[in-house]
C-alpha positions as CSV (number, residue, x, y, z in Angstrom):
1,M,81.3,115.7,116.4
2,A,79.0,115.2,119.6
3,R,78.6,118.4,121.9
4,T,80.2,118.1,125.5
5,I,77.8,117.9,128.6
6,A,79.3,121.6,129.5
7,E,78.4,122.8,126.2
8,I,74.9,121.5,126.1
9,Q,74.3,122.7,129.5
10,Q,75.3,126.7,128.2
11,E,72.8,126.2,125.8
12,I,70.0,125.4,128.1
13,L,70.8,128.3,130.3
14,V,71.1,130.7,127.1
15,E,67.8,129.4,126.4
16,K,66.5,129.7,129.7
17,E,66.7,133.4,129.7
18,K,64.3,133.9,127.1
19,Y,61.4,133.0,128.9
20,S,60.1,135.3,132.0
21,E,58.2,132.4,133.7
22,L,62.0,130.8,134.3
23,S,63.4,134.4,135.9
24,A,62.6,133.1,139.3
25,L,65.4,130.3,139.2
26,T,68.4,132.5,140.4
27,S,69.8,130.2,142.9
28,T,73.6,129.9,142.3
29,S,74.0,126.6,144.4
30,K,75.2,123.9,142.3
31,T,72.8,121.4,144.3
32,A,70.0,123.8,143.4
33,V,66.8,121.3,141.8
34,W,66.8,123.1,138.6
35,K,70.4,123.2,138.0
36,L,70.3,119.4,138.6
37,W,67.7,118.9,136.1
38,V,69.9,120.9,133.6
39,Y,72.5,118.6,134.0
40,I,70.7,115.6,134.1
41,V,69.1,116.6,130.7
42,S,72.5,117.7,129.3
43,T,74.1,114.3,130.3
44,A,71.0,112.5,128.4
45,I,71.3,114.7,125.3
46,W,75.1,114.4,125.4
47,L,74.7,110.0,125.5
48,H,72.3,110.4,122.8
49,E,74.3,112.6,120.5
50,K,77.3,110.1,121.2
51,I,74.9,107.3,120.2
52,V,73.5,108.9,116.9
53,E,77.7,109.6,116.1
54,R,78.7,106.1,116.6
55,N,75.8,104.7,114.6
56,A,76.6,107.4,111.9
57,L,80.6,106.1,111.9
58,L,79.7,102.4,111.7
59,S,76.8,102.9,109.1
60,R,78.3,105.2,106.7
61,P,78.5,104.2,103.1
62,H,82.0,102.8,101.7
63,T,82.2,104.4,98.4
64,L,84.6,103.7,95.6
65,N,86.6,107.0,97.3
66,W,86.7,105.6,100.6
67,Y,88.4,102.6,99.4
68,K,90.7,104.5,97.8
69,E,91.6,106.7,100.7
70,Q,91.9,103.5,102.8
71,A,94.4,102.2,100.2
72,L,96.5,105.4,100.1
73,G,96.5,105.4,104.0
74,F,98.2,101.9,104.0
75,L,101.2,101.7,105.9
76,Y,103.9,98.8,105.5
77,G,106.0,97.0,107.7
78,I,107.5,97.7,111.3
79,G,110.7,99.1,110.9
80,D,113.4,96.8,109.2
81,D,111.3,93.7,109.8
82,V,109.5,93.3,106.6
83,D,108.5,89.5,107.1
84,K,106.0,90.7,109.6
85,G,104.2,92.7,106.6
86,A,101.7,95.3,107.3
87,I,101.4,97.0,111.0
88,N,98.4,94.9,112.8
89,L,95.3,96.8,112.7
90,E,93.4,97.5,116.1
91,W,89.8,97.3,116.4
92,R,88.9,100.8,117.7
93,D,85.8,103.1,118.3
94,G,84.0,100.6,116.2
95,Y,86.3,99.8,113.5
96,F,90.0,98.9,112.6
97,Q,92.0,101.4,112.7
98,Y,96.2,101.9,112.9
99,P,97.7,102.1,116.4
100,K,98.5,105.7,116.6
101,L,101.9,106.7,115.3
102,S,103.6,110.0,114.6
103,E,103.5,112.0,111.6
104,E,107.2,111.1,110.7
105,K,106.5,107.3,110.9
106,V,103.2,107.5,109.1
107,K,105.1,109.2,106.0
108,E,108.0,106.7,106.3
109,L,105.8,103.7,106.3
110,S,103.2,105.0,103.7
111,I,104.5,103.4,100.3
112,I,101.3,103.8,98.1
113,K,101.6,106.8,96.1
114,H,98.8,106.6,93.3
115,C,95.6,104.6,93.4
116,A,92.6,104.2,91.1
117,I,89.6,102.1,91.8
118,S,86.8,100.5,89.3
119,E,83.9,98.7,89.3
120,R,82.2,96.6,86.9
121,L,78.4,96.6,87.1
122,F,75.7,94.2,86.6
123,D,73.9,96.6,84.1
124,E,77.0,96.3,81.4
125,V,76.3,92.3,81.5
126,E,72.6,92.7,81.6
127,K,72.4,95.1,78.4
128,K,74.9,92.8,76.6
129,G,73.1,91.3,74.0
130,D,69.5,93.1,75.4
131,Q,68.9,90.1,77.5
132,D,65.6,90.0,79.2
133,L,65.9,88.7,82.9
134,N,63.0,86.8,82.7
135,S,63.7,84.6,80.1
136,E,65.4,80.9,80.1
137,N,68.8,82.9,79.7
138,L,68.9,83.9,83.3
139,S,70.9,81.5,84.4
140,N,73.6,82.1,81.6
141,I,73.5,85.9,82.6
142,I,74.1,85.1,86.3
143,S,77.1,83.0,85.3
144,E,78.5,85.7,83.1
145,Y,77.7,88.1,86.1
146,Y,80.3,86.3,88.2
147,Y,82.7,85.3,85.3
148,N,83.3,88.8,84.5
149,Q,84.3,89.9,87.8
150,V,81.0,92.1,88.2
151,G,80.5,93.3,91.8
152,V,84.5,93.1,92.3
153,L,86.8,96.4,93.0
154,T,89.7,96.3,91.2
155,L,92.6,98.4,93.0
156,K,95.3,99.7,90.7
157,V,98.4,100.6,92.8
158,A,102.0,101.7,92.6
159,K,104.4,103.3,94.4
160,E,107.4,105.8,93.7
161,V,111.0,105.2,93.7
162,G,113.2,108.2,92.4
163,G,109.9,110.0,91.4
164,K,109.1,107.2,89.0
165,K,105.9,105.0,89.4
166,V,106.9,101.1,90.2
167,P,104.8,98.3,91.2
168,L,104.7,96.9,94.7
169,E,107.0,94.1,95.5
170,L,105.4,91.0,96.3
171,Q,105.9,91.0,100.0
172,E,104.0,94.5,99.9
173,K,101.4,93.7,97.6
174,R,100.4,90.5,99.9
175,A,100.4,92.8,103.2
176,F,98.3,95.4,101.3
177,R,95.8,92.7,99.8
178,A,95.5,91.3,103.6
179,Y,95.0,94.7,104.5
180,M,92.3,95.5,102.5
181,N,91.0,92.3,103.2
182,Q,90.5,93.0,106.8
183,I,88.8,96.4,106.5
184,K,86.5,96.0,103.3
185,D,82.8,95.5,103.7
186,A,81.7,91.7,104.3
187,G,80.7,90.1,100.9
188,T,83.0,92.5,98.7
189,Q,85.7,91.0,96.5
190,I,89.1,93.0,95.9
191,R,91.3,92.4,93.2
192,V,94.4,94.5,93.7
193,V,96.7,95.1,90.2
194,S,100.1,96.5,90.9
195,N,102.3,95.9,87.6
196,K,105.0,97.4,85.9
197,G,103.9,99.9,83.4
198,D,102.8,99.2,80.1
199,I,105.4,99.9,77.7
200,I,104.0,102.5,74.8
201,F,105.5,102.6,71.2
202,I,104.7,105.6,69.4
203,E,105.2,106.2,65.4
204,L,105.1,109.7,64.4
205,E,106.0,111.3,61.1
206,V,107.0,115.2,61.9
207,Y,107.3,118.1,59.4
208,V,109.3,120.8,60.8
209,D,110.7,124.0,60.0
210,P,114.7,123.1,58.8
211,L,115.6,126.6,60.3
212,V,114.9,125.3,63.7
213,I,115.3,121.5,63.8
214,Y,117.4,119.4,62.1
215,T,115.5,117.1,59.4
216,E,116.4,113.9,57.7
217,N,119.1,114.3,55.0
218,E,121.1,111.2,53.7
219,T,124.1,113.6,52.8
220,D,124.3,114.4,56.5
221,S,127.2,113.0,58.1
222,D,125.7,113.9,61.5
223,K,122.7,112.0,61.8
224,Q,123.0,111.6,65.3
225,N,121.5,115.5,65.4
226,V,118.5,114.6,63.3
227,G,115.3,116.0,65.5
228,K,117.7,118.7,67.5
229,L,117.2,122.2,67.7
230,L,119.8,123.6,65.6
231,N,120.8,126.1,68.0
232,N,121.0,123.7,71.0
233,L,122.0,120.2,70.2
234,A,121.3,118.9,73.9
235,I,117.6,119.5,73.0
236,S,115.2,117.2,71.2
237,P,111.9,119.3,71.4
238,V,109.5,116.5,70.0
239,E,111.0,113.9,72.1
240,D,110.8,116.2,75.2
241,A,107.1,116.8,74.6
242,I,106.1,113.3,74.0
243,N,107.8,112.5,77.5
244,E,106.3,115.2,79.2
245,Y,102.6,114.2,77.9
246,V,103.4,110.3,78.9
247,S,104.8,111.0,82.6
248,T,102.2,113.6,83.4
249,L,99.3,111.7,82.8
250,E,97.1,111.1,85.8
251,F,97.6,107.8,87.1
252,N,94.8,105.3,85.4
253,G,94.0,108.2,83.0
254,A,93.2,108.0,79.4
255,F,96.1,108.3,77.0
256,V,94.2,110.5,74.0
257,P,96.0,110.4,71.3
258,T,94.6,114.1,69.8
259,Y,95.9,115.4,72.9
260,L,99.5,114.2,72.2
261,I,99.2,116.0,68.8
262,D,97.9,118.8,70.1
263,K,101.1,118.7,72.5
264,V,103.7,118.1,69.6
265,Q,102.0,120.8,67.5
266,K,102.9,123.5,70.4
267,V,106.5,122.6,69.8
268,P,108.7,125.7,68.4
269,G,109.6,124.5,64.7
270,V,106.8,122.0,64.4
271,A,104.4,122.6,61.7
272,L,102.6,119.3,61.0
273,P,102.9,116.2,63.0
274,L,101.2,113.2,61.9
275,L,100.6,110.1,64.3
276,R,101.2,106.9,62.5
277,K,100.7,104.2,64.9
278,I,100.5,103.5,68.5
279,S,101.1,100.3,70.2
280,I,101.3,99.0,73.7
281,K,102.7,95.7,75.5
282,K,101.7,94.9,78.8
283,E,103.8,93.3,81.4
284,G,104.1,89.4,80.7
285,E,103.2,90.0,77.0
286,D,105.8,89.1,74.2
287,T,104.2,91.1,71.4
288,E,102.8,94.4,71.2
289,N,99.0,95.2,70.6
290,V,97.8,98.2,68.0
291,V,95.7,100.5,69.6
292,Y,96.0,103.1,66.8
293,N,96.8,103.2,63.3
294,D,96.2,105.7,61.1
295,S,96.1,103.1,57.9
296,D,93.3,101.1,59.6
297,A,90.1,103.0,60.6
298,K,89.1,100.5,63.0
299,K,92.2,101.3,65.0
300,E,91.6,105.0,65.6
301,T,90.7,104.5,69.1
302,P,89.9,107.7,70.6
303,F,91.9,107.1,73.8
304,F,92.9,104.0,75.9
305,V,94.0,103.1,79.5
306,A,97.1,101.3,80.6
307,N,96.4,98.1,82.4
308,S,98.7,98.9,85.0
309,G,97.3,102.2,85.3
310,Y,100.5,104.1,83.9
311,F,102.7,104.2,80.7
312,N,106.4,103.7,80.5
313,L,108.8,104.8,77.6
314,D,111.9,102.7,76.7
315,S,114.6,103.4,74.6
316,D,112.9,101.8,71.3
317,S,109.2,103.6,72.3
318,L,109.7,106.4,69.7
319,N,110.1,106.0,66.1
320,I,110.1,109.5,64.7
321,T,111.0,110.8,61.2
322,Y,111.4,114.5,60.4
323,R,110.8,115.8,57.3
324,P,111.4,119.7,56.4
325,Y,108.1,121.4,55.8
326,N,108.3,123.8,52.6
327,L,104.8,124.2,50.7
328,Q,106.8,126.6,48.2
329,T,109.6,124.3,47.4
330,N,107.3,121.2,47.2
331,P,104.3,122.0,45.2
332,N,103.2,118.5,45.3
333,F,103.3,118.2,49.0
334,N,101.0,115.3,50.0
335,V,100.9,113.8,53.4
């Protein structure tokens, strides 16, 4: 931030006292020639600093983090009049800004709580097939550059309702896209993704201590208790652990099957959790896409990211088989 004229003047006066040849300048009159020169120089320095500050502000590089900050700072609507979309931005001090609002109003109109930004680089296309840019395939490479949205910023965003991530409504998404198009750098292409959470299906086989957790038993009349604690039938610890892992994933963060198993392994009463299969169903798709399958080495993906930026579990998401773990009474135990 540029210094004030008074601050610059004071620094000059302090510096003056260091030089004995200037000790004769002792007049206290505001119109003394030497004081007028201090004021003139201070004003010139102040003006120079203001110009430098303004140029720095206008020329600052807009990184991915900058775009993320702007997305999280998006304000939607004016009161209840949603037809007007986003609040009109003002061109002030060299860039678009919202009008000055109270903190309460900003909190009320700020709807985007989660944002992740990614950019596909040209290097990814160039390296594909180890193509030579000087070859006759140059035009094909450039076509693929644009076809694969290289250079396009993809913004995954979501709001929260009742503590759960949900997509923007249609009007909110339109207003947000208009907002980003207005503040973005010229030539930058932006793609907004705000979809319902990807449904994830998890199939597990869990060997547990039968003294702690109910297990599968055809003779049991109370099959609804399978997977629950013997001393508290209100708790299904394995399911709770899975729900906690999925719900606390960072927005657009990687789902790591190994981390899920580590989480389940720490559940009291669990001896051996075996992950059998993981499938994902994106919004608009009718079928599930298998991303992990212990019977297929090609499907043993180390991690994966939700298309929407977050995962949801529904009533059919978990398929867990509970078996008693006892090597002493099961000498031929084979997983």
